[in-house]
N, C-alpha and C positions, 0 to 999 in steps of 0.2 A: 795884873792888869788884863788877863784873859776873863777872869773871874767878874772883874768890875764891868767889862765890855759886855758880857751875856748878860749881866744883872741888869745894865742899863737898857738894853734891848727889850727885855722882858722882865721888868721889876716885880711883877705879879707872880712870877714862876715860884717865889718861895712857898705861895700860898698851897700850892698843889702838890706838895713834897708831903710823903707818909715816913714811917718808920723804914720800911722794907726799900723805898728808894734812897734814903739818906744812907741807910748803912750799907747798900749795895755802892753807891757814889764813893764812900770812905774807903771801901776795899779797893774799888778801881783807882781812886786818887792816891793811896798808899803804893799800890804796884806801881803807877806811873812815876811818882815822886822819886821815891827810893831809886828806881831806874835811872833817873836824869842826874842824881845826886851821884850814882856810882860811875856813868858814863862820864860827867863833866869832872871828876877827880881822876878817872883811868887816861881821860884824853890828855891830861898835863904832862903824860910820860910816854904817849903813844903818838906816832904820826898821824895825821889826818887819813891818808889811804888807809893804812891799817886798822884805823878807828873805824873806817867805814865798811870794810869787809866784816869785822868782828861783828857790830851792830847788825849787819845783814843776815848773821846767824841765826836772826828771829824766825826766818822761813824755814830754817831746821827744826828749832825748837817748837813752833806753833802747832804743826801736825802730830809731833810727838805727844804733846801735853793735850791737843783735842783726843787722839787715842787712848791715852790714860784717863781723863776725866770725863768726856764723852762718849767714850766708845764707839768711836767713829772709825772706821777703816779708812786707810787712803788709798783711792783709786789710782789706777795704772796713769792715767792723765794726770792726777796731781802729783803722784810721785815723780813724773818724768819732768815736771815743771820745777820742782822742789830743786831736783839735781841740776837742771839746766841753770836755774838760779843762781844756785852755789857754785857752779862751775864758772858761770859769768861774773859773777862779784869777785873769785878768786883772780879770775885773769884782769879783772880792770884795777884791782886794788894790792895785789899782793906782788911784792918784787923779792922781800927778804923778810921772814917772818921770825920774830924772837918773843917767845912767851915770857912775858914780865908782869909784875904784880898791875899795872894799868889795863894791859891786855885781859887779865883775868877778871878785873872790875867791870870792864866793857862788856864782857860776855855773860857775867852775872846779869847786866842790866838788859842783854838781851834776852835771857832766859824769863826774867819778869815781864818784859815788854810782851813776849808770847803769851806768858799766863794772862796779861791783862788783855789782849786780843781775843783769847778764848773765852774769858769771863764777860767782855763786852759782847761776843756774839750772842751768847745766852741770856743777857739781860738785857740787851737794848730793844729785844722784840716785845718787851712787854710795855712799850711806851715811854711817856714822860723824858724823852731825850735830851732837852733843853735842861730841865729841872735835874738830870742825873749828871748831865757835863759840867754844871755850875758846881756841885759838890765835890765832882772828883777833880776839878781844877783847882777849887779852895782848897781841898784836901793836899793836894801835890804842892801848892803854894806853902802851907803850914809846913809840910815834911821839909822842904828847901830850907825855909827860914829857921826851922828848929836845927837843922844840921849846920847853918852858917852860924849859929849862937853856942852850938856845942864845938864844931871842928874849928872854928875861925876866930876864936876870941871876939866875938863880934862886939863892936862899940858905939853901934848905932847906924843909921843910915848913910850913904856914902854923901860927900858935898855936892852942891849942884852941878850937873853934868849940861854939856853944851847942847845946842838944839839937834843937831844931827845925831848924837847920842840918844837923845829922849826920844825923837822920830823914829830911831831904830826899834827902840824896846817897845813903843806904842803898837809899831808896825807887827812885830814879832810876838806881842801878846795878844792883840787883838785880831789880826787875820791870821798869822802863822800857826797860833795855839788854838785861840777861842773857836775861831771860824772853821778851822781844820779838824778839831775834836768833834765839832757839830755834825761835819760832813762824813767824818769816818764812822761815829755812831749810827748815823743814817745808813750808811753803806753796809754796816752790819746785820741791819735787819734783812739785808738781801743777798748777801754773800755769806760762804762760810770760812771760816778762819784762815786755813789752807790758802784759798784764791787770795784773801786780804793780804796773807803775809807775802804772797809772791808777788802781788801788785806793788807791794811797799818795798819791793827791793829797787824798785826805780829810784828811789830817795838816795840811796848811795852813789847812785850814778853822779848825781849833783853832788855830793859829797868829795868824790874824786875829782870831777872838773874844777871845785873850788881848790880842792889840793893842789893840784896841777897850777894855779893861779898863785898859789902860794910859796912854790918851789919845790914841791914832790915832783919827781921825775917819774914818767912811765913810758913805755914803749906803744907807740901809736898804733901798729898792726895787733898788738895783743889788744889793747884797750878796744879797739874797734871790734874784734872779733867778740870780747866780753860784752860790749855793749848790745851786739846782735845776739848773743846767746841770752841775756836778760830780757831782750823785748820779745823773743820767741818764748821764753817762757811764761812771760804775761800773756802773750796772745793764745798760748795753748790752755790758761785756764779760763782767761775771759770769755772763751766761746760756750754758749750755753749748754749746760750738761743737764742730765736727770736730778741730778742732786740739787743743782741750783734753782732748776724750775720747782721743785719740792720746797724749797725754803721760801722762794717767791710766792708759791700760790699760798704757803701756810702763812706768810704775813698779811695777804689781804683777806 
C-alpha cells in the first residue's frame, strides 16, 4: 500500500532511477523487511510493553554500528542521551523480563533497524529520496510476502475484509508507512544516526500507552519518570551541536 501510494503521487519517479539507487534501495528494504518479519513473529509470544522496550534498543545499537562502519566517535552529549533514553524506556516498559525466543527475534529486528538507520543516513544525502523510498518499501513488501509464502503455507489473499479494516490498512500503508519513511529519509539528510535513534525512542512511548489500553499494567509514578527521562534525552540531542551543523552545511 505504501509503495502504490508513493508511485501514485509521483508516477514518473521510476524514470529517474539508476542502478545505484535501486541497489541501495534493495539493501535498505531488505533490512527493513526482515526486521518487520522478525518483530511480527516475536511479538506473538512477547507482551506489548517488553516488545516496546526491546524495539527501543535500536538507540543502543545505532551509535555502535555508526562507530564500527562510519568510524564516528560518540560525543559526551550523545552518550548521555543514549543512556537516558535507554533508562527511560526501561522505566516505562519493563516490569518483569524473561528472555525467550520472541524477545531474541525482536532484539535481532532492532539490530537490523539500527543498521538501516546508519545506511539511510549515509545514502539519503545523495538525493533521490522519493525513488529510493519506493524501492525500499517495495523490497520490504516482497520480503514480507515471501516469508508469508514460506512460513505460513500461503494459499492466497485473505477474503474480503470489512470497511473499517480496509480503512485502517490504507491509513497505515499510505500515511503511517509511506509518508513516514519519506519524512525519515529527508530528516536523515540533516541529522546523524544517534540523534535520529534517540528521537525515535518516542515511538515506544506510544507502544507503552497502547499496551496499557490493551491491559498491560504499569506503575504510574515509574512510567511518568520514564517519560520525563526519554523526553529529556530527546531534548538533549535535539539542541544544535557542532556535528549537526556540519551535517546540515554539508547538505546545502
